[in-house]
N, C-alpha and C positions, 0 to 999 in steps of 0.2 A: 318749535324752531321759530324765532322771530324773523322779522322781514329782513333785517340787515344780514343775518346769516344765510337766509335764503337767496338774497341777491348775490352774496359772495359765491355760493356754490354754483348758482346759475352762470355768473361770469367765469368761474373756473371751467364748467362744463363747455361754455362757448369757446374759451381758449383751447381746451383740450381737443375739441372738434377741428379747430383750425390746425393744431399741430398734428393730428392724425391725417388730415387732408395732405399735408406736406409729405407724408410717408404713405401715400395712398396704396401703392402696389404692395408693399410689405404688409399692410393692415388687412388688405383684401385677402391675401394668401393665408394670413393667420386666421382670419374669420372663417374662410372656407374649410380649412382643416378642422377647426373647432366644430363648425356646424356639421360636417360629415360625421365626426366622431359622435356627437350628441344624437344625430339622426339614426345611426346604426344602433347604438346602445339602447335608445328609447324605443326603437322598432322592435328589438328583441324582447324588451320588457313588456311592452304593450301587447305583443302577440302572444307571448307565453302566458301572461296573466289572463288574457281574454280566453284563450283556448282551455286553460285549466278551469276557469269558471264555467265555460260552456260544457265542458266534459262532466263537471261535478253536478251540474243541473241535470244533464241527461241521465247520469248514473243514479241520480236520487230515486228514480223509480225502479232501479235494479232489485232483484230478490235479495232478502236478507241473508239467506243461505243457499249455496249451491252445492249439491252433492255429486262427486265424481268418483267413479270406481277406477282403482288402480290394479293393474296386472303387471307385475315385474317393473314397477315404477312408472308405467305408462298409462295414459288415459285410455279406458276400454268402456265398451257398452255396459249399461246398467240393467240388470234383469228387473222385471216387474215386481218380484218378491221384495226388493229393497224398498219400494214405494210403500208397501203396507207396514213395514217395520218402522220407518221414520215418520210416516203419517199419523201414527197413534201416539207420538210423544206429546206429553202435556205441554201446552204453550204453542204448539204448531197449529195455525189457523187454517192453512191450506197447503197440500203437497200435490204436485203433479210432475209428470215427466216431460222433458223437452227433447225435440228432435232437431238437430242441426248438424251440418257437415260442410266440408270444402270439396271443391272439385275444380280442376284447371281446364280452362276453355282454350282450345287450340286456335279458334279463330281470332280471338282478341288477345291471346297470350296473357291472360289474367286469371287469378284465382277468384272464384266467386263463393259465397256463402249461402248454402241452401238451408232454409229454416221453416218450421211449421210455427205459425203464430199461437201464442199461448191462450189459455182461456180468458185471460183479462184483456186481450187485445181485441176490443169490440170493433175498432175501426178497420181491422184487416181480416174480416171474416171472408172465407173463400168457399167455392164449391170445386169438385173435382174438375180438373183440366184448366183452372184458372191460376193466375200468378200475379204478384205485385212486385215490381222492380225498384231497386234502389236507384238513385239519381245517376251514380256513375255508370252502371250497366246500361241504363237507357241511353246515356250520352254516348258511349263508346260503340254501341250496336245500332244506334239510330232508331231505337224502339219507341213506340208510342202506344197510348191507351187504345185498346181494341184490336191491336194487331196480333200476329201470331209469333210465339217465341219457341224456338227449338233448340234443345240442348241434348248433347250425347252423354249417356250415363256411363259409368266405369265399366258396365257389362257390354257396352257397344250398342245398346238399344237407344233410340231416340225418344226424348220426352217432349210432346207437343203440347203447348199451353196457349191459352189466350190471355193477353195482358188485361188485367182488370183495371190496374191503376198504376201510376208512378209516384213514388214517394216525393214529398216536398223537399226542397233544397235545405230547409232548416233542420232535417234529420240526416244530412249527409255525412256528418262527422262520424256517426256510428253505423249508418246503413247505406253507404255509397255502393258497396259490393254485394248487397243483399237481394235474395230471391225468395219471396215468401210463396209457399205452395201448401196444399192440403197434405194431411197425414198420409192419405192413400198414395198420392203421387210420390211423396218423399220415400216412403218404404219401397214402392216399385222402382224408383230411380236407383236407390242404393241396394236393392235386394235385401232389405232387412225383414226379419221375422216379426210378428206382431207383439211379442212380449219383451222387447228391449228398447231402451231410450238412450240418447246420448248422455244426459245427465238429469238430475232431479232438482226441483226447486222447492224451497220451504218458505212459506210466508209465516211471519211470526206476529203474534198479537202485541207483544211488548218488546221493543228493541233492546231493552235492558237485559233480557233473558237470552240473547243470542248465544253468549258463551256457554250458558248452562245447558241449552238444547244441543249445542254442538258436542259438549262433553257426553251427554246421554247418547246421542246418535253415534259418536265415536265407539262407545262400548258395544252398541248394537251392530255396527258395521265396521269392523276393524281394518278392512281393506279399502275403505273409502277415504277420500280427501274432501274436506269442508272448506269452501271459499265464501267468506262473508262479503258484504257490501264494502265494508271498511277496507278489506283487504284489496279489492279491486281499485278502490279510490286511491289507496297508497301506491299501488302499482302504476297507475296513471300518472301520479304525481312524480314518482321517481323517473319514469320514462321522459316526461317533459322537462324535468330538471337536468337530466343527462343531456338531452338534445339541446337545451339552452346553454349549457356549459360547453358543449361542442361547438356551437356557433360563436360563443364569446371567444373560444380559443382560436377559431378561424379569423376573428377580428383583432387578434393579437398585435398584428402589424400596425393597425390604426392606433391601438391603445399605446404601443411603443412610440409611434410617431408623436402622440400628444404628450407623453412623458418627456421625450426629447425636447419638444417645444417649451414645456414648462421649465426644464432644466436650463435651457438656453436663456430663458427670460431671467432665471434666478442667478445665473452665473456672472452676469455683468451687463454693461450698457454699451451701445455703439459710440464711436467718437462724436457722431452728431448729437446724440442725446446728451452726452456729457457736456459738450459745448453749450447746449441749450440751458441745461441746469445751471452751468456757471454764469451764463448771461443774466438769468433770472435772479440769481443770488446777488449779483453785481448791481442790479438795478433796484434792489430792496425786497425782493421776495424772501419771505421766512421759510424755514424748514417745513412747517405745517402746511403752508400754501402748496409747496411743491409735492409733498406727499399726498395731499388732497387731489391735486391735478392728476397725478399718476394713478391714484386709486380710481378716479372716474374713468380714466383711459382704460384700465384693465377691467373695470366693472362694466363699461358699456360693451366692450368687445365680447366679454364672456356672457353677459346677460342677453344680448341680442342674439349671439350664436345659440345659446340654450333655448331660448324661446323659438327661434327659427327651426332649430333642429327638432324640437318636440312637436311643433305644428307640422313639420313635413313627416315626421314619423306617424302622427295621428292620421294624417291624410293617406299615407302609404298602407297602414294596417287596416284602418276602418272604412276608408273610401275606395281604395284600390286593391283590397283583399290581400295585402302583404305579399305581392308576387315574388319578392326577392327572398322571403323567408320560408314560404310554405312547403318547398321540397325538403328542407331540413327539419323544421320543427313539427311539421304535420306528419311526416313519415315517408317511407319509400314504397312504391308500387305502381302498377300500371293504372289503377283506378283511383286517381287523386280525388278526394272528396271536393266538390265545387260548392262553396258556401260562403257567405258573409258573416263575419263576426260582429255581434252588437257591441258597441263601444263600452269598454269596461277598463277603468284605470285605477291602479293601486296608488293612492296618495303617498304612502310611506316609500314606495319604490321611487316615485318621482322626486320626492324630497331628498332621498339618498343620492340619486343621480345628479341633482342639482348641487348638492353638497360637495360631491367628489369631482365635479367638473368646474364649478364657478370658484369655489374657495381656493383650491391650489393655484389656479392661474392668477387670480387677484393677488394672492399672497406673494407669488413669485414675481409679480411686477412691483410690488412695494419694496421688497428687501434690497435690490441694488439701488433703487432710487434713494432710499434712506441713507445708504452708505455714501452715496455721491453728495446728497444734500448736506450732510454734516461736515463735508470736507471744504477747506478754504477755496473760495471761487477761482483764485488765480491758479491754484494747483490743479483744479478741475479743468480749466480751459486749456492748460498746458498739455 
């Protein structure tokens, strides 16, 4: 772009800003609606992408295969004999039983997850009478490291434990409602015999052999269900996609308002704008100059609103923990996880949002201007 063309567009931008100041209130309202729309849509996109990414990172350490026993279509306890059968399948590196279960706490009116740490959880080794709490439980009960925790078992007997530690907030997404205890305390709490587990875990040497191992294990255990890590990831993806769609549906009123705004811009010009175009044509402006001026008007409003909305959404999600969206996208429950998401932005999503917000508005600004600019100035001013 040579200097003459650059000066021409700079002059057009200066004239456009002057024209926008004459209709200041109308442009401020337009800018506000536009910015709120971009802010809400970008907040949903940023939060859903970041929480998907965080869930995928946390689940990357999940077992390749989980074995669950089904009785009449319901999840049931797995006998110890199942462990011997699947543990000897070729390709299985390690097999062990897991103990976990839910119980409802009357004091906080929340569901807790009681679990025994697996053999690979070196950072969570416990002795009898000790417990490690999730961030949510410690928060709602005011519990701290070294204090006593008492919970009542389904049999009515209390389980008294000393809190060894509280999990870090960065694990709150999957461990907010978690209590880690020893196997002895777990079996005593739920009154379980020593030869049953909640489910079994299979560690596989080669992840490409997962389907083959599942096929062999299915033959040995026809009453079992096998859940792979990929199944869990797909389930989380479906849940977050559904919640994101639900929230976008709730924002339909804002989207409809924007559509009406674009339609109004495309349907015609106000009398003042028509007179302004007629005067510009009468004093020697050509159609190209008028289109360029109005293009800059639409581009400035849409671009500034987009940038402002995106920056506000970034601050809302990654600096202020997405307070408006967490209850919907994160889930429902008493023990909301309290954590901060690390910044994570999908460039393709951002480009798509820019295309579907900036382009329609700018195009809607140009169309009626072009119709007025090619009309005789005297007829336009009438």
